[in-house]
C-alpha positions as CSV (number, residue, x, y, z in Angstrom):
1,Q,-15.6,3.7,11.8
2,L,-13.0,3.1,9.2
3,Q,-10.0,1.1,10.4
4,L,-7.0,-0.1,8.4
5,V,-4.2,-2.2,9.8
6,E,-1.0,-3.0,7.9
7,S,1.2,-6.0,8.5
8,G,3.9,-8.0,6.9
9,G,6.8,-5.5,7.1
10,G,10.2,-6.5,8.3
11,L,13.9,-6.8,7.5
12,V,14.9,-8.2,4.1
13,Q,18.1,-8.4,2.1
14,P,18.4,-6.5,-1.2
15,G,16.7,-8.6,-4.0
16,G,14.4,-10.2,-1.5
17,S,10.6,-10.1,-1.3
18,L,7.9,-9.2,1.2
19,R,4.1,-9.1,1.1
20,L,2.3,-6.4,2.9
21,S,-1.3,-6.7,4.0
22,C,-3.9,-4.1,4.7
23,A,-6.8,-5.4,6.6
24,A,-9.9,-3.3,6.7
25,S,-12.7,-3.3,9.3
26,G,-15.7,-1.2,10.2
27,F,-16.8,-0.7,6.6
28,T,-17.4,-2.5,3.4
29,V,-13.9,-2.3,1.7
30,D,-15.3,-2.9,-1.8
31,R,-16.7,0.7,-1.6
32,Y,-13.2,2.1,-1.6
33,A,-10.2,2.3,-3.8
34,I,-7.1,1.5,-1.7
35,G,-3.7,3.1,-2.0
36,W,-0.3,2.3,-0.6
37,F,2.1,5.1,0.4
38,R,5.5,5.1,2.0
39,Q,7.5,7.6,4.0
40,V,11.2,7.9,5.0
41,P,11.8,10.0,8.2
42,G,12.6,13.5,7.2
43,K,11.0,13.1,3.7
44,E,7.6,13.6,2.3
45,R,5.2,10.7,2.1
46,E,4.9,9.4,-1.5
47,G,2.3,7.3,-3.3
48,V,3.4,3.8,-4.3
49,S,0.4,2.1,-5.7
50,C,-3.4,2.1,-5.8
51,I,-6.1,-0.3,-6.7
52,S,-9.7,0.4,-7.8
53,R,-12.7,-0.9,-6.0
54,S,-13.1,-3.9,-8.2
55,G,-9.4,-4.6,-8.4
56,L,-9.4,-4.4,-12.2
57,Y,-7.5,-1.1,-12.4
58,T,-4.1,-0.3,-10.7
59,I,-1.6,2.4,-10.8
60,Y,2.1,2.5,-9.7
61,A,4.8,5.0,-9.1
62,D,7.5,4.9,-11.7
63,S,10.0,3.9,-9.0
64,V,8.3,0.6,-8.3
65,K,6.8,-0.4,-11.6
66,G,7.7,-4.0,-12.5
67,R,8.7,-4.8,-8.9
68,L,5.6,-4.3,-6.8
69,T,2.1,-5.7,-7.4
70,I,-1.0,-4.6,-5.7
71,S,-4.1,-6.9,-5.3
72,R,-7.2,-7.2,-3.2
73,D,-9.5,-9.8,-1.8
74,N,-12.8,-8.0,-1.1
75,A,-14.2,-11.1,0.5
76,K,-11.4,-11.0,3.1
77,S,-11.5,-7.2,3.3
78,T,-7.7,-7.2,2.6
79,V,-5.4,-5.4,0.1
80,Y,-2.0,-6.8,-0.6
81,L,1.3,-5.3,-1.8
82,Q,3.7,-7.9,-3.1
83,M,7.2,-6.5,-3.1
84,N,9.9,-8.2,-5.2
85,S,13.4,-7.3,-6.1
86,L,13.6,-5.0,-3.1
87,K,16.2,-2.3,-3.0
88,P,17.7,-0.4,-0.1
89,E,15.8,2.7,-1.3
90,D,12.5,0.9,-0.7
91,T,13.2,1.2,3.0
92,A,10.4,3.2,4.6
93,I,7.2,3.0,6.6
94,Y,4.4,1.7,4.4
95,Y,0.9,2.9,4.9
96,C,-2.4,1.9,3.3
97,A,-5.2,4.4,2.9
98,A,-8.9,4.3,1.7
99,R,-10.4,6.5,-0.9
100,R,-14.1,6.4,-1.3
101,E,-14.1,6.4,-5.1
102,V,-14.4,3.7,-7.7
103,Y,-11.0,4.4,-9.3
104,C,-7.6,5.7,-8.4
105,S,-6.7,9.1,-9.8
106,G,-3.3,9.6,-8.3
107,F,-1.8,9.9,-4.9
108,R,-3.2,13.2,-3.5
109,E,-3.3,12.4,0.2
110,S,-6.2,14.7,0.8
111,E,-8.4,12.3,-1.3
112,Y,-7.7,9.4,1.1
113,A,-10.1,9.5,4.1
114,S,-8.6,6.8,6.4
115,W,-5.1,5.7,7.1
116,G,-3.4,2.8,8.8
117,Q,-0.7,3.1,11.4
118,G,2.1,1.9,9.1
119,T,4.4,-1.1,8.9
120,Q,8.2,-0.7,8.7
121,V,10.1,-2.2,5.7
122,T,13.9,-2.3,5.9
123,V,16.0,-3.5,3.0
124,S,19.5,-4.0,4.1
125,S,22.3,-6.6,3.9
């Protein structure tokens, strides 16, 4: 059974950094592209970034380009989201999700089969 567990969220000041982790179990993570999404209460969930199975190809939402970096360590079954220069508008619950494809082709939620429970990121002074 696919299981994804996010961690690393917390409270950080504007301009600060956080690194989120998405730990996978119950399956071979290198068979999946992994995406990060975020959601603010009352708003639709939006795609943030995605990384291909090999880790060679990545995509980012325009709002986070240049500030967030996705990476993966298949040996550790973990995908990371390094978040720098954080802004208050980055405040959200962050989710990782698995897509059983080689590449990322966008952020259509229906294409992601498994989701984690989310981790809260709050950017505030």
